[in-house]
Backbone as CSV, one residue per row, in Angstrom:
resi,resn,N_x,N_y,N_z,CA_x,CA_y,CA_z,C_x,C_y,C_z
1,MET,0.848,-1.241,0.009,-0.050,-0.096,-0.010,0.938,1.227,-0.103
2,LYS,0.464,2.381,-0.526,1.135,3.471,-0.873,0.284,4.483,-0.923
3,ALA,0.786,5.567,0.155,-0.247,6.910,0.515,0.677,8.172,0.219
4,PHE,0.300,9.108,-0.277,0.816,10.384,-0.450,-0.009,11.311,0.423
5,LEU,0.724,12.273,1.229,-0.176,13.134,1.924,0.761,14.590,1.546
6,PHE,-0.275,15.481,1.239,0.437,16.748,0.372,0.566,17.734,1.363
7,LEU,1.556,18.594,1.507,1.790,19.732,2.339,1.919,20.693,1.590
8,ALA,1.241,21.940,2.099,1.389,23.264,1.634,1.478,24.123,2.938
9,ASP,2.492,25.394,2.871,2.399,26.100,4.093,1.182,26.512,4.276
10,GLY,0.843,26.577,5.790,-0.143,26.880,6.286,-1.418,25.779,6.556
11,PHE,-0.748,24.426,6.440,-1.575,23.195,6.702,-1.911,23.192,8.167
12,GLU,-2.704,22.465,8.505,-3.321,22.034,9.883,-2.470,21.036,10.261
13,GLU,-1.645,21.187,11.415,-0.568,20.183,11.741,-1.040,18.935,12.398
14,ILE,-2.118,18.912,13.134,-2.731,17.581,13.530,-3.464,16.976,12.337
15,GLU,-3.980,17.650,11.376,-4.431,16.841,10.301,-3.323,16.230,9.264
16,ALA,-2.215,16.523,9.501,-1.098,15.950,8.579,-0.533,14.977,9.500
17,ILE,0.005,15.284,10.685,0.905,14.577,11.429,0.004,13.313,12.012
18,THR,-1.351,13.416,12.222,-1.847,11.966,12.791,-1.979,11.336,11.468
19,PRO,-2.636,11.270,10.463,-2.563,10.413,9.272,-1.059,9.640,9.146
20,ILE,-0.123,10.525,9.127,1.451,9.918,8.968,1.680,9.061,10.202
21,ASP,1.153,9.431,11.082,1.631,8.397,12.285,0.573,7.182,12.431
22,ILE,-0.661,7.325,12.233,-1.570,6.048,12.141,-1.151,5.137,11.136
23,LEU,-1.105,5.775,9.785,-0.988,4.800,8.533,0.401,4.246,9.095
24,ARG,1.637,4.727,9.237,3.002,4.085,9.574,2.819,2.874,10.653
25,ARG,1.713,3.071,11.716,1.492,2.260,12.657,0.999,0.763,11.906
26,ALA,0.115,1.193,10.745,-0.678,0.162,9.994,0.416,-0.459,8.687
27,GLU,1.740,-0.010,9.047,2.682,-0.299,8.089,2.310,0.034,6.444
28,ILE,1.801,0.959,6.403,1.404,1.619,5.061,2.162,2.424,4.865
29,ASP,2.970,2.579,3.491,3.984,3.430,3.156,3.329,4.656,2.621
30,ILE,3.541,5.504,3.556,3.231,6.918,3.483,4.420,8.003,3.255
31,GLU,4.041,8.640,2.265,5.147,9.805,1.897,4.545,11.297,2.041
32,THR,5.219,12.240,2.606,4.365,13.663,2.560,5.529,14.289,1.498
33,ILE,4.501,15.219,0.867,4.874,15.484,-0.686,4.622,16.959,-0.592
34,SER,5.768,17.738,-0.541,5.593,19.309,-0.524,5.267,19.951,-1.936
35,ILE,4.255,20.684,-1.948,4.090,21.326,-3.211,4.681,22.451,-3.651
36,SER,5.516,22.950,-2.682,6.434,24.021,-3.270,7.690,23.506,-3.704
37,ASN,8.686,24.281,-3.917,9.948,24.060,-4.377,11.025,23.900,-3.034
38,LYS,10.699,23.454,-2.031,11.304,23.356,-0.946,10.542,22.262,-0.046
39,ASN,11.723,21.370,0.619,10.969,20.534,1.567,10.549,20.917,2.741
40,GLU,10.781,22.009,3.429,10.563,22.633,4.731,8.782,23.287,4.452
41,VAL,8.215,22.807,5.047,6.732,23.361,5.012,6.388,23.898,6.427
42,ILE,5.880,25.066,6.418,5.442,25.524,7.913,3.828,25.547,8.110
43,GLY,3.550,24.904,9.151,2.014,24.763,9.336,1.553,26.062,9.739
44,ALA,-0.029,25.932,10.062,-0.888,26.994,10.350,-0.330,27.712,11.977
45,HIS,0.294,26.687,12.742,0.827,27.045,14.058,2.283,27.048,14.180
46,LYS,2.907,27.489,12.856,4.286,27.633,12.725,5.036,26.384,13.348
47,ILE,4.512,25.158,13.042,5.203,23.841,13.188,5.827,23.560,11.818
48,LYS,7.160,23.461,11.934,7.981,23.212,10.729,7.956,21.558,10.426
49,LEU,7.716,21.014,9.297,7.970,19.844,8.804,8.732,19.692,7.515
50,LEU,9.522,18.803,7.458,10.325,18.305,6.220,9.804,17.275,5.568
51,ALA,9.006,17.573,4.343,8.360,16.785,3.389,9.640,15.732,2.900
52,ASP,9.014,14.638,2.590,9.801,13.296,2.109,10.324,13.812,0.850
53,LYS,9.535,14.337,-0.036,9.493,14.768,-1.511,9.127,16.178,-1.843
54,LEU,9.504,16.588,-3.014,9.010,17.614,-3.614,7.694,17.282,-4.709
55,PHE,6.936,17.815,-4.852,5.951,17.288,-5.878,6.526,17.038,-7.208
56,SER,7.427,17.949,-7.646,7.960,18.033,-9.087,9.044,16.677,-8.991
57,GLU,9.532,16.151,-7.981,10.287,14.976,-7.840,9.673,13.826,-7.733
58,THR,8.223,13.530,-7.786,7.704,12.447,-7.067,7.001,11.645,-8.126
59,ASN,7.117,10.416,-8.130,6.415,9.458,-9.279,5.164,8.946,-8.575
60,PHE,3.789,9.497,-8.926,2.765,9.061,-8.369,1.809,7.839,-8.984
61,SER,2.656,7.007,-9.791,2.017,6.009,-10.712,1.648,4.876,-9.536
62,GLU,2.300,4.605,-8.779,1.906,3.401,-7.872,1.301,4.184,-6.519
63,CYS,0.111,4.502,-6.458,-0.509,5.139,-5.244,-1.734,4.568,-4.921
64,ASP,-2.035,4.469,-3.755,-3.322,3.923,-3.286,-4.202,5.056,-2.940
65,ILE,-3.591,6.020,-2.185,-4.369,7.094,-1.789,-3.943,8.309,-1.805
66,LEU,-4.400,9.439,-1.986,-3.951,10.633,-1.984,-4.607,11.636,-0.821
67,ILE,-4.058,12.040,0.193,-4.527,12.584,1.674,-4.400,14.272,1.420
68,LEU,-5.368,14.795,1.805,-5.292,16.103,2.010,-5.562,16.790,3.251
69,PRO,-4.364,17.362,4.076,-5.017,17.960,5.303,-5.556,19.417,4.916
70,GLY,-6.243,19.684,5.805,-6.835,21.135,5.588,-6.057,22.523,6.422
71,GLY,-6.620,23.290,6.740,-5.716,24.373,7.336,-5.974,25.553,6.583
72,ILE,-5.843,27.029,7.132,-5.784,27.949,6.483,-4.805,28.732,6.651
73,PRO,-3.829,29.058,5.499,-3.925,29.176,4.177,-3.773,27.900,3.439
74,GLY,-3.433,26.851,4.142,-2.901,25.572,3.344,-3.759,25.147,2.170
75,THR,-5.026,24.835,2.788,-6.235,24.577,1.669,-5.931,25.296,0.538
76,LYS,-6.053,26.800,0.595,-6.011,27.641,-0.779,-4.694,27.418,-1.426
77,ASN,-3.864,27.015,-0.639,-2.347,27.013,-1.330,-2.416,25.498,-2.124
78,LEU,-2.977,24.562,-1.348,-3.214,23.218,-2.079,-4.143,23.421,-3.451
79,GLU,-5.178,24.277,-3.263,-6.033,24.375,-4.309,-5.430,25.143,-5.473
80,ALA,-4.173,26.146,-5.304,-3.706,26.862,-6.259,-2.651,25.838,-7.065
81,HIS,-2.430,24.706,-6.609,-1.402,24.191,-7.167,-2.317,23.352,-8.243
82,GLN,-1.892,23.572,-9.966,-2.369,22.956,-10.814,-2.217,21.568,-11.019
83,GLY,-0.678,21.133,-10.666,-0.425,19.872,-10.790,-1.343,18.961,-9.934
84,LEU,-1.305,19.404,-8.512,-2.147,18.722,-7.644,-3.376,18.400,-8.120
85,LYS,-4.184,19.292,-8.644,-5.595,19.162,-9.036,-5.801,18.295,-10.195
86,SER,-4.636,18.080,-11.244,-4.835,17.249,-12.210,-4.597,15.876,-11.645
87,LEU,-3.649,15.820,-10.740,-3.471,14.621,-10.265,-4.594,14.030,-9.412
88,LEU,-5.423,14.601,-8.946,-6.580,14.500,-7.974,-7.445,13.934,-8.948
89,GLU,-7.860,14.724,-10.015,-8.804,14.207,-11.069,-8.256,12.952,-11.753
90,LYS,-7.242,12.644,-12.136,-6.468,11.537,-12.827,-6.899,10.216,-11.567
91,HIS,-6.574,10.469,-10.557,-6.737,9.353,-9.296,-8.011,9.270,-9.298
92,TYR,-8.697,9.949,-9.134,-10.334,9.733,-8.983,-10.955,9.073,-10.443
93,ASN,-10.590,9.628,-11.476,-10.740,8.976,-12.720,-10.436,7.406,-12.672
94,GLN,-9.316,7.111,-11.764,-8.728,5.832,-12.072,-9.524,4.868,-11.084
95,GLY,-10.461,5.413,-10.345,-11.094,4.779,-9.219,-10.323,4.582,-8.135
96,LYS,-9.211,5.542,-7.744,-8.441,5.218,-6.565,-8.992,6.044,-5.538
97,SER,-8.729,5.718,-4.165,-9.192,6.505,-3.012,-8.398,7.887,-2.907
98,ILE,-9.256,8.808,-2.220,-8.711,10.165,-1.968,-9.505,10.551,-0.689
99,ALA,-8.595,11.198,0.333,-9.106,11.582,1.771,-8.709,13.011,1.861
100,ALA,-9.625,13.701,2.530,-9.444,15.220,2.559,-10.122,15.617,3.824
101,ILE,-9.709,16.579,4.667,-10.082,16.808,5.950,-10.248,18.210,6.295
102,CYS,-11.302,18.726,6.959,-11.263,20.258,7.403,-11.759,21.033,5.995
103,ALA,-11.243,21.881,5.738,-11.382,22.866,4.410,-10.956,22.097,3.211
104,ALA,-10.219,20.932,3.212,-9.738,20.409,1.962,-10.534,19.936,1.118
105,PRO,-11.795,19.346,1.776,-12.850,18.671,0.777,-13.248,19.714,-0.185
106,SER,-12.954,21.104,0.071,-13.707,21.942,-0.783,-13.047,21.979,-2.185
107,ILE,-11.565,21.397,-2.163,-10.782,21.218,-3.463,-11.672,20.156,-4.136
108,LEU,-12.025,19.162,-3.575,-12.687,18.065,-4.067,-13.926,18.691,-4.859
109,GLY,-14.853,19.239,-4.018,-15.892,19.788,-4.485,-15.847,20.601,-5.866
110,GLY,-14.581,21.832,-5.856,-14.447,22.367,-7.035,-14.126,21.690,-8.167
111,LEU,-13.502,20.378,-7.847,-13.326,19.458,-9.189,-14.392,18.830,-9.673
112,GLY,-15.419,18.712,-8.973,-16.712,17.859,-9.299,-16.449,16.413,-8.891
113,ILE,-15.337,16.211,-7.722,-15.289,14.747,-7.629,-16.432,14.272,-6.386
114,LEU,-16.923,15.364,-5.853,-18.107,14.855,-4.547,-19.424,14.819,-5.182
115,ASN,-19.596,15.064,-6.623,-20.982,14.994,-7.215,-21.660,13.769,-6.845
116,GLY,-22.790,13.691,-6.152,-23.537,12.500,-5.647,-22.985,12.053,-4.750
117,LYS,-22.011,12.198,-3.957,-21.262,11.673,-3.079,-21.825,12.332,-1.428
118,ASP,-21.769,11.549,-0.557,-21.984,12.066,0.904,-20.616,12.641,1.282
119,ALA,-20.675,13.801,1.811,-19.452,14.361,2.391,-19.487,15.252,3.589
120,THR,-18.456,15.660,4.261,-18.484,16.474,5.464,-17.389,17.527,5.135
121,CYS,-17.082,18.540,6.070,-16.269,19.373,5.922,-16.075,20.247,7.182
122,TYR,-15.220,21.255,7.298,-15.262,22.134,8.462,-16.546,22.999,8.245
123,PRO,-17.075,23.149,9.589,-18.304,24.067,9.419,-17.888,25.298,8.874
124,GLY,-18.763,25.641,7.964,-18.604,27.189,7.189,-18.253,26.879,5.814
125,PHE,-17.680,25.515,5.586,-17.378,25.462,4.137,-18.224,24.460,3.218
126,GLU,-19.318,24.130,3.726,-20.319,23.338,3.236,-20.810,23.705,1.755
127,HIS,-20.969,25.156,1.405,-21.180,25.652,0.229,-20.025,25.219,-0.729
128,THR,-19.016,24.727,-0.428,-17.874,24.445,-1.361,-17.942,22.946,-1.594
129,LEU,-18.691,22.260,-1.073,-18.941,20.781,-1.339,-19.776,20.636,-2.695
130,ILE,-19.595,21.039,-3.572,-20.605,21.319,-4.928,-20.864,19.731,-5.411
131,GLY,-22.237,19.497,-5.233,-22.833,18.304,-5.830,-22.979,17.254,-4.811
132,ALA,-22.420,17.469,-3.490,-22.505,16.447,-2.444,-23.934,16.649,-1.424
133,GLN,-23.878,15.439,-0.950,-24.838,15.465,-0.052,-24.227,15.554,1.364
134,LEU,-24.720,16.680,1.934,-23.923,16.902,3.119,-24.524,15.943,4.296
135,SER,-23.326,15.743,5.028,-23.609,14.957,6.155,-23.198,15.517,7.410
136,LYS,-23.844,15.334,8.710,-23.319,15.806,9.813,-22.305,14.823,10.562
137,ASN,-21.839,13.631,9.951,-21.091,12.792,10.696,-19.630,13.603,10.607
138,ASN,-18.671,13.059,11.737,-17.358,13.554,11.674,-16.551,12.931,10.423
139,VAL,-16.696,11.844,10.000,-15.973,11.122,9.062,-17.002,10.585,8.033
140,VAL,-16.793,10.777,6.837,-17.866,10.018,5.839,-16.894,9.403,5.012
141,LYS,-17.354,8.469,4.393,-16.789,7.526,3.629,-17.893,7.212,2.421
142,SER,-17.779,7.686,1.173,-18.887,7.693,0.017,-17.951,7.150,-1.192
143,GLY,-18.121,5.800,-1.458,-17.205,5.400,-2.515,-15.744,5.249,-2.248
144,LYS,-14.888,5.835,-2.942,-13.674,5.965,-2.574,-13.193,7.239,-2.109
145,ILE,-14.071,8.026,-1.748,-13.724,9.266,-1.122,-13.949,9.517,0.523
146,ILE,-13.052,9.732,1.074,-13.247,10.109,2.612,-12.947,11.527,2.936
147,THR,-14.022,12.080,3.696,-13.951,13.349,4.072,-14.162,13.383,5.738
148,ALA,-13.854,14.452,6.132,-13.825,14.744,7.695,-13.704,16.133,8.093
149,LYS,-14.458,16.393,9.129,-14.705,17.830,9.748,-13.408,18.486,10.037
150,GLY,-12.516,18.111,10.784,-11.490,19.127,11.200,-10.603,18.318,11.991
151,ALA,-9.759,19.144,12.832,-8.737,18.949,13.599,-9.168,17.752,14.779
152,GLY,-10.122,17.942,15.327,-10.616,17.018,16.536,-11.153,15.754,15.904
153,THR,-11.449,15.501,14.492,-11.506,14.339,13.978,-10.332,13.540,13.317
154,ALA,-9.279,14.251,13.404,-8.083,13.773,12.730,-7.802,12.201,13.066
155,LEU,-7.942,11.731,14.198,-7.754,10.200,14.599,-8.718,9.442,13.902
156,GLU,-10.020,9.902,13.996,-11.018,8.879,13.265,-10.873,9.101,11.842
157,PHE,-10.563,10.058,11.266,-10.108,10.123,9.747,-9.133,9.021,9.292
158,SER,-8.335,9.249,10.285,-6.959,8.287,10.045,-7.060,6.809,9.940
159,LEU,-7.891,6.383,11.068,-8.203,5.049,11.124,-9.357,4.776,9.906
160,LYS,-10.064,5.530,9.418,-11.032,5.384,8.551,-10.106,5.003,7.347
161,ILE,-8.846,5.853,6.957,-8.088,5.486,5.824,-7.385,4.082,6.003
162,VAL,-6.883,3.876,7.186,-6.586,2.245,7.253,-7.686,1.359,7.077
163,GLU,-8.675,1.602,7.527,-9.948,0.901,7.232,-9.909,0.291,5.631
164,GLU,-10.046,1.742,5.139,-10.006,1.540,3.316,-9.130,0.840,2.855
165,LEU,-7.724,0.937,3.479,-6.591,0.194,2.829,-6.381,-0.960,3.237
166,LYS,-6.611,-1.297,4.619,-6.047,-2.800,4.877,-7.362,-3.317,5.674
167,GLY,-8.550,-2.919,5.943,-9.507,-3.484,6.692,-10.106,-3.131,8.172
168,SER,-10.928,-3.196,8.467,-11.535,-2.673,9.843,-10.898,-3.523,10.936
169,SER,-10.479,-4.796,10.781,-9.820,-5.425,11.844,-8.443,-4.656,12.440
170,LEU,-7.648,-4.378,11.296,-6.399,-3.677,11.586,-6.516,-2.429,12.348
171,ALA,-7.869,-1.582,11.732,-7.933,-0.131,12.341,-8.520,-0.275,13.939
172,ASP,-9.376,-1.565,13.945,-9.682,-1.832,15.348,-8.528,-2.002,16.317
173,LYS,-7.568,-3.063,15.735,-6.293,-3.229,16.640,-5.566,-1.941,17.119
174,ILE,-5.533,-0.941,15.892,-4.647,0.371,16.514,-5.327,0.992,17.351
175,THR,-6.589,0.954,17.062,-7.601,1.806,18.056,-7.404,1.279,19.457
176,THR,-7.285,-0.017,19.808,-7.143,-0.651,20.925,-5.825,-0.283,21.576
177,THR,-4.811,-0.390,20.646,-3.415,-0.055,21.048,-3.374,1.147,21.389
178,ILE,-3.566,2.351,20.979,-3.410,3.625,21.436,-4.299,4.204,22.115
179,CYS,-5.451,3.440,22.490,-6.243,3.871,23.389,-6.507,3.006,24.717
180,ALA,-5.510,2.150,24.682,-5.375,1.369,25.896,-5.423,2.007,27.241
181,ASN,-6.305,1.416,27.936,-6.068,2.002,29.474,-4.974,2.104,30.355
182,SER,-4.358,2.929,30.577,-2.941,2.592,31.376,-3.094,2.232,32.820
183,ASN,-4.441,2.233,33.291,-4.747,1.848,34.810,-3.900,0.406,34.948
C-alpha cells in the first residue's frame, strides 16, 4: 500500500501528523509531498515539517490514496497548485481513493469529485462541497472518497483511511493499542 500526503504552507498540523503516524503504525508506506519548491513546510501554527519529497520529483503512478490535510491558508495553497488538481482528477478517474479533512474537501468539491457523494467538511465550508450530499457525521466514506470535519476528527479520519486500505480489523487493533487504558 502506498499513500501520499500533501503539504502546503499553512497546513493544519494535527490533520497531517495524525494520518502519518496512524498509517505508519498500520505499515502503510506514506510519504509527505511538498507542493512548493522546498522540503520545509510551515504549518498554520508555525510547526515546521520536512517533506519526504517535492511534488516535482515524485512518481505518483503506484499510489493507493492521496491525502489532503486542511488548514488556512494551507487549503488555499493546495487548491492553487494545478499539478495537484490534475493529479486528484486523474486519481479519481482511475477509481482510486482520496481523503480530505477540514477545509480540504472544498478542493474536491471544486473539481466535481463530490458529485452525488456524501461528504462533510469544517463547518462554514459546506457551500464548497459542490454536488455533495452534506453529512453531519465527523468522518464520511462515500465510494472511494473519505472526508472529515477537522482537527478534532483527525484520529477517526486516519483510522478510516487504514480501514479503507487494510480493513477494519487492523483499524480496530490500532484503536485498541493507542487507546489502551493505562490503569
